[in-house]
N, C-alpha and C positions, 0 to 999 in steps of 0.2 A: 404407536404414535406416528402420525404423518404430518409433515410440515411443508407448506408452500412458500418458497422464498422468492421475493421480487428484487431484482437488481437491474438497473436501467441499461447496463451494458456489460456483456460477458466476454467481449473481445479482449485479447491479450493487450492490445494498445491502451485499454482503460486503466491498466495498472493494478495496484494492490488488491482491491476488492474482488477483481475477476480471478485472482489466485487464492486469496484467503478464504473466500466463501466456499468454493469447491472443497478445499482442504478441511474446513470445519465440518461441512456436511458429510464428507467421506468418513471422518473419524466419529461423528455422532452415530452414523449407521454401523460402522465397524465395531464400536465399543458399547453402544447403548441401544442399538436396533431402532434408531429414529430414521424413518424413511422420509426422503425429501424429493421435492420437485422444484425446479428453478424455472421462473419465467423471466424473460429478458426482451430487449428491443433491438432492432437493427434498422438502420436507414435504408432507403431504396438503393439497390445496387451494392450495398455493403456486404462483404464476405465475412462470415463468422469463422474465427479461428481462435482456439484456446487449447494448447497442447497439455497444459496442467489439468484442466477439467476433463479432457479426453482420457488421459492416463488414469484418472481417478474414477472413471465411469460416470461422470456427471454430464448428462446430455440435456442442456436447457431447451425449453420450448421457446422459440424465438418469434415474437410478434413484430408486425410491420409498424414502424414509427411513421407518424404523419405530422404535418404542421411545423411550427417553429421549433428549431433544434432544442432550445432550452426548456421547452414545456414538456417534452417527452410524452407526446400524445399517441394513442392508438385507437383504432376503430374496433378492435377485436375483443370487445368486452364480453360478448356471449361465450366466446371460447374460454375466457378466464373463469367466468362463473361456472361453467361446466367442470373445469378442472378442479375448482375450489370445493365442489361437492364432496370430493373424496379426501379432503384434508381436515385435520383437527386444529391446526395452528397456522396462522399467517405470520410471515417474517418479512419485514420491510428493511431494505438496505440503502435507501436514499431518502433525502429530505427535499423539500421546496417545490417539487414539480408534480405533474400528474401521476407519475409512477410512485409517488409517495401518497398522494390523495387516494388513488384507486384502492390499494389494500386497506387503508383506513376506512373508506366508505364500505367496502365489502365486509370488513370486520364488524362495523357498526350494524349493518343490516342482517348479518348472519349470526351475530352474537358469538362468533369464534374469536379467541384472543389474538391480538396483533402484537408481536414482539418487534421492537424497532432497534436496529443497530445503527447508531448515529454516525459512525465512521468519520469523526473529526469535524463534522459539519457545524458544530455549535461553539467552536473556539472563537474568541474575539476577532482574530485575524480573518477567519473564514466568513464570519458574519458581515464583514466590511466589503466582501466581494459580491457584486450584483446585489447591492444592499437594498434597492427599492423592491426588486422581485421578492427577496426574502422577507421583507417587512409585510408585503401584501400576503404572501403565503402564510406567514406566522399568524396574521389576523384572521384569514379565511379558514384555515384548517390545521396548520402544522402544530400550533400549541395544543389544540384540542386532541390531535392524534397522540401527542406525547403524554398528555394527561390521562388519556383513556387506555394507553397501552397495557398489555399484560405485564410486561416489564420493559425497561430500556436497557440495551446492552452497550457498554463502553469497554474500551480495552486498557484503560489505565486510570489511576486516581485523579490525574490532572483533568481528564475529560469529565469525570464525575463532578469535580469542583466547578467546572465551567457550566454544567447543567444546573447545579444548585444555585449558582449566581444568577441564572436566568429565571429563577423562581419555579423550577420544575421540582415538584414534591413527590412524584410517583416513584415506585420501586426502581432502583438502578442496580444492575448486576455488573460487576467488574470481571470480565473474562477475556484475558489477553489472547492474542493470536499465537499459534504455534509456529515452529520453524522446523522443516525437515532437514536432517543432517545426512548429506550424500557421502559416498566414497570420494576421496580426493583424486584429482587427475594426476596420473604419473608423469605424463609428458604431453605438452601441447604440440600438435603437428606443425611442421614448417608451412604447410599449406594455409594455415590460419594466419601466420605472420605475413605470408606473401599476399593473401587476399586483401588484408587491411593495411599493407605497407608498414608493418611493425618491425621493430629491431630487437634482436636478442641482447643488444648492448644498452638498451634504454631501460629506465625504471618508470613505472606507470602508477599514477593516481587514477582511480576509476570513479566516475559518477555514473550511476545506472538508475534511471527513474524516468518518469514523464518529464519532458522539458517544459516546465511550467514555472511561472514567477514565484509560486509559493515554495519551490524547492531551493530558493536562494541562488539560482544560477547567475543572475546579474552581478551579485556581490562576488561570487566565486570567480567569474570571468574578469571582473575588475581587479581583484587582488592578484589573480594568476598573471595577468598582463603586466602588473607592476613588478613582480618578483621572479618570473620564470627565467629571464635572461641571466640571472645569477646562478641558476641551477640547470645547466644545459643537458645534463644526463636525464632529466625528467620530462615526461609528457603527461598531459591530462587526456584521458579517454572518456568520451561522453557517449552513453548508449541509452536509447529510449525513444519513444515517439515524440515528435515535436508539436507541442500544444501552444507554442508562443512565438513562432517564427524566429527561432534561435539559429537555425542552420546558416543563414547568411552571415550572422555575427561570428559564428564559429570559424568560418572560412577565413576570416580576417585576423584571427588570434594566433599568436605565436605558441607553438608547442601544444596545440589542442587538436584532437582528431575526433571527428564524429563517426561513430561505429554503426549508426542506425539502430533499428529495433532487433535485439538479439534474443534467441530462444534456444532451447535444447542444448546440444553440444557446444555451439558457439558461445552461448551464455556462460557455460561452465569454463570454457577455455579463457574467456575474458576475465573471469574471477581469478583463474589460476595464474595469469601473468601479472595481475595487479599486486603491487607492494602494499598499497593502502586504498581504502574506500572513503569517499567524501560525500556527505549529503547535508549541506548547511540550511536545513529547512526553516521556514518561518512558522510552520505548524505541521505536526504529524500526530495522528491518534495512535499509530504504532510504527509504521515504517518497516514493512516486511523485508524490504531489500537490505536494510541494515543487518537484520538477523541472518539473512542469506549470506551476506559477505562474511560475517563472523563464523557461521557454520563451516565456511570454506577456508578458515584460518587467515582471513584478511582483517587486520586491525582497522577500526573505523574512526573517522573524524566526523562528528555530527553535533548538532546544537542541542541546548537544553530545552528547545521547543519540541523535542521528541521525547518519548518515555524511555530513553536508553541511558539514563544517568548511571546505571550499574556498570557501564563500561569503565568508568573511572575507578570505582572501588575494586574492580576485578582486573585492572591493568590490561584491558582489552582494546584500548584506544583512548580517545579523548572526547568528552562531551562538554561543550563550552558555551558560554553566554554569547549569543550571536551579535557580532558587530564586525565592521570591516577590519579594524585593527586586531581584534581577537582572532579572526580567521587568518590574517596574515601571520600573526605570531605562531599559531598552531601549525599552519602549513610548513613554516620554516623549521619548527621543532621536528616535524615528521621527516622533512628532507634530510635532517642531520642525524637521525637515529641510525645506530649500527644495525647490520643485518641480524646479529644475534638478539638484540633487543626487539627488533621487529618480529622475528620468529617466535620469541617468547610471548609477545603480545598476541600473535595469531593463535598460538596454542591455548592461551587463556580465553580468547574469544570463543573458540570452538567448545571448550569445556563448559563455558557459561551457558551456551545454547543447549548443549546436551543435558546439563543439570537442571535448568529452569524453564526451558521452552519446548519440551516435547508436546506434541498434540495430545497424547494420552493424558498428560497432566493438566494442560490448560483448557481442554474442552469440557472438563467435568463441571465447573461452575455454571456454564451455559446449560448443560443438560439438567443439572440439579434445579435450576430455575424453571426450565420447561416442565419438569415433573409437577411443580407446584401449581401450574395453571389449571 
């Protein structure tokens, strides 16, 4: 079985899908002999970099992007058609733009099934962003693509419900992402503390994700600025690519430090020094980085807009209804936890990931659905 996957951007700065797709494809090949090719886009003068994909042996074919940024256009259609001749299944990982229309059109003309991973694009909050463009896309092709797909892939039951509420009657497969569980860091080198002007005497809350409005950063910064002066031992570390011009705001905030985009050892060091992880998102279809924090024994504070409600039942952190006052209350709760309670939460978090989120376990429903096409 050979699958051709389309993802509009495979750069590390793109966030979750650029990491979860290579991991899924790696485990589909390793466990079920599904061979995959990935096609992606890059803008002129953009340098491609993805250490996760590289380590897993996923080397995407990168096409040149042209035209307006949001449309995701390319002239290299002949190249795509040639590659597609050797595949059995098409796999779409974006909605709304040309890089969603292209695999739909190729599938329709070739009669090869198109599997669509919607990746949180159909939640109510997401539909309100760039609303006009999405309405036009929905009318022109997106609804037809979903209705004609071999199956639609979602990562949680909330996402399935969102699709049904939009009138999608096609087959939907719930297959969550997996989370790798690394060895824990024994000691963070002083050079890392020195480089980022960190202190061994401080305690750290970590936000690591794209700096984007949907991640709840404005609310987090608002609440942090109101309460941080009561907790002088704590700092908020913010790591990730800036998609919302947040860096100028961060420089004006008390006890908040921007770490930039971290990868490799530095990403591991940052997790290792964090007492807690926070991601108060307005919407997430999975939130890989939440699982990454838990796998590294970091208790998490996240919203019920993510599919991580089992952190509550497993005492691995707190998943709360998102509001300013609720976030304030939960931050203060975490600030006042004892070290022993924090460490117990961290152990529970890692055990939950090991038990329920191994790639070997979670990739099977996706493979089982592929077999039926």
